[in-house]
Structure formats: structure tokens, C-alpha cells
N, C-alpha and C positions, 0 to 999 in steps of 0.2 A: 309924205309920198312924193311931193314935188321935188324935194331935196334928193331922195333916192333916185328918181327918174333922171334928174339933172346929172347926177354922178354916173349913172349907168350909161347915159347918152355920151358922156365925155370919155368913158373908159374904153381903152383899146384892148379888146379881149384877145388873149392868146389863142392860137389855133388849137391848143390842147384843151381848151375850156369847153366842156360838153355838158349841156343841161337840156331838160325837156323843152319842147316847143308847144306853146299853148295857143295854137291856131285851131281851126275847126276840127281837123283830124285829131289833134292832140287832146281836145276836150271830149269829142264824141265818137271818134273812129277807133277801129281795132288796132291800128298801127301807130297810134299817137302816144302822147305822154302818159295817158291813162292805160294804154295798151288794151288788153282784153277786158279791162274794167268796163270800157264803153260798150263793147259787144255784149258782155254779160248783163250790164245794167239795162240795156234796151230789151233784152230777152226776159228780164225779170220784173219789168214795170207792170203794174196793174193794167190789164188790157184796155180799160176805159180811158186811159191817158195816152196810149201809144200814138194814135193818129194826131192828136193835138200837139204833142211834144215833138213828133217828127216834123210836122209842118213848121213849128217854131224853129227847129234846128235848121231847116232849109232856108228860112228867112235870115237866120244868123249867118249861114254860109254865104248868102248873097251880100250881106253887109260887109263881112270880112273880105270877100273877093273885091268888092268895090273900093275898100280902103287900101288894099294891097299891103305890102310889108315894107314900105319906105320908113325912114327914121322918124318922120313926123307922126306916124301912127303905131309903130312897132319897135320894140327894143327889149332890153333885159328888164324883166318885171319880177316882183316878189311873188305874185300869183296867189297869195293867201293872206294879204295884209288887211285884216279886220282887227277890231279892238282887242280881241283876245291875244293877238300877236303883236301888241304894242305895250311896252312897259315905260314907266317914267322914272327918270333919274334927275334930281334937282330941277324938276319941272320941264325937262326936255323929253320928248318922245323918242323911244328907241325901238326900232323894229327888231323882232326876233322870229325864229322859226322859218328859216330860209330854205327848207327842204324842197319846196315846190318852185323855187326860183328858176326862171328860164326865159326863153324868148317868147314874147307875146305882145298883145295889143295893150298900149298904155291905158286905153279906155276900159279894158277888161280888169286891169288892176284897180282902177278907180271904181268900177262897178262892184268889185268885191267889197270895197270899203263902204260904199253907199247902199248896198243891197238891203241891209236890215231896216232901212228907213223908207224904202220905196213905197210901201203901202200906208205909211204914216202920214197924217194930214200936214205935218211939219216938213215933209220931204223937200219942198222947194227952198225953204230956209236953210235946211241942212246942206243941200247941194250948193247953194249960193255961198255959204260959209266955207265949205270945202274948196270950192273953186277959187275963192278969194285967197285962202291960204296957199293953195297950189301955185297960183299966179305970183305969189310973193317969192317963189323959188324958180319958176320957169313958166314959159307960155303953156297954155292949155294945149293938149295934143289933138291931133285930128281924130275924128270918130266920136267926139262927145255928143254930137247931134243924134247919134244912135245909141246913147247911153242905155236906154231901156232894152235894146237888143243884147247888150253886154250884161246887163243885170239878169235877163232871162238866161243867157248863156251860163252864168254862174249858178243860178238856181238849178238849171237843167243838169249841169255837170255834177253838182253835188248830189242831186237826186239820183242820177245814174250811179254814182259812186255808192250811195247808200243801198240802192236796189241790188247792186252787184254783190253786196255783203249781207243782205238781209237774211239770206238762208242760213247763215252761220252766226249771226249776231242778233240776239233777241231785242236789244235796244233799238238797233237800226230797223228791224222789222216793225216794231211798234211805232217808230217815228215816220215810216214811209208814207202812210196815208196823209199825214200833215204836210210832209215835204211835197208830195204830189199836189195837194191843194194849194200850197203857197206858190209852187211853180206855175200851176194853172192860172192863179190870180195874177201873177207877174206877166204871163203871156197876154193876158187881157189888157195890159198897159202898153204893149208893143204898137 
């Protein structure tokens, strides 16, 4: 990821390059990258979670606003780089599945990768190892002091995505209670 972020930072994007923006509105609003998914997701969440999730989203909005969109915090990200989207060739990791690639917070990209370990007792060691590897390619980005906010942003965005589709997808409907519980637990870490 550090290598990808370094390359993205150095790349001079042509004016015709159009990708989603993964800021607050892109993740949670009706006009952003997820579009009506955000609106539909909010309306389809189980009622017992709505207030807690909205309060967390407002805290995330404040974090993102404080960071701004300077190049130290914001740039071209993969936006879905977790281990299912990494393959290895001759021992070298290769990122795949760039369909969500767009402008966003470097810390959100990092949160996407680290999210599966956030509630694991080994999280601090995993984070430390990740940061060491990242620093071998480039300096850590601004915003990592709020990593838990970005981890919650990822939880919440994927939960809203699932909620928006739960009415027509039985598997997502079955997984929604567990997704909501995991999101709620992550909010407790903010």
C-alpha cells in the first residue's frame, strides 16, 4: 500500500481522469460515490442502530473536515485494498480489483486493510508491522492518529452498502445483524 500511495502521489492525473471521491459524502451521502446507496442504506438500517451510527458518522465528518484534502492526507486510493484483493506472484504482493479506486483519505485506505484486526488482541502488533512496511515505501500520512475513525467509516460504509441491498439479497439480509454488531463494536473504539 505504501508503494501504491507513493506512485499515486507522484502521478500527474490527466484532466479526463474521473473516479469517485471517498470523502464523507462519497461514503455516506446521497450525492457521493455510493450515490443513493448511502440514502437507501440509512433508511434500511435496523432502527436500534440508526442514532448510534449517525452520531459516529458526524464524528467522522468532523475528523475529515479537520484533516482537509491536502496531499498529506488525501489522494488517489485503492479504496478496497484488503487481503482478498491482493495476490502474490513470486512472493510479491499485487493489488487487484481497482473498481473503487478514487480520491480519498490515505488513512481510509489503511483502515480498510487493518479493519479485520481492529477487535483482535494482536491489533497493535499488526498495526505496527503494517506501519513499518508502509514507512519502507513512504512517510506515514496525516490522519493516522484518527485511524479508529476511519476504521469505523469503513465498517459503516460497508454496513450501509449491505443494508441498501438486503431487501433483494438474502445473504446480505442474513449478514446485516452481524455487520451492525461489528460496526457498533468498532464505534466503541472511537
